[in-house]
N, C-alpha and C positions, 0 to 999 in steps of 0.2 A: 585753161579755164580756172583752175583752182587759184592761180596767181592773180586773177582778175575779179575776185569776189569783193563786193563793196557792201557796206552796211548803212542803213538809214534808220532813223527813228520813226516808228509807226505806232501811234497810241502809247508812247512811252517805252516801247520794246524795240530792240535792235533786230532788224530783219535783213538778212543777207540776200544778195542777188548777184548774178553774173553780169558784168559789164562787157557785152560782146563788142562794143565800139572799140575797146582797147585790144581786141583780137582781130581787127580788120585785116591784117596781113593774111591771116588764115581764112577768114570767112570770105574775103574777096576772091581768093583762089577757088574756093568751093562754088561761089556764086558764078564765077566765070565759066567753070566747067559745066554747071547746070545750064547756063545761057547758051553755051556752045551746043550742048546736047539737044536743046530745043530749037536750034537754028537761029539764035538771037545774038550770037557772038559778035556780029558786026555792029550791033547796037550798044556795045559796052560803054562807049563814051557818053551816049545819051542816058543810059541807066545811071551812071555815076553822077551826071549833071542833075538828074531828077532827084537823086538821093540828097545831094548837098543843098538843093533848093527846098526840100521838104523836111529834112531832119535838122532841127535847130538847137538841139541840146548840146551844151558844152560839157562833154563827158570828162575832159581833162581837169576841170576844176572840182569835180566831185571826189570825195574821199575814197581811197582804195583800202583794201585789207591791210596793207603795210602801213598806211597812214593811221588806221585805227589801232594797230598793234603798238605804234610808237607812243600813243597817248597814255 
């Protein structure tokens, strides 16, 4: 998570936040375990499809901490 901090300007101040979209490999594993424990593991493909249909943010184009440090 510490490697996925990104900063944005908010009222002229740099505010840091974690970009969990860049941690999807780990969060997907946790989500799948939770879905399995709730008996929803067989719906994982539908869950992924719904995610991609509703989340439209292009996180890859946003600055990461390493981008900010390079400036």
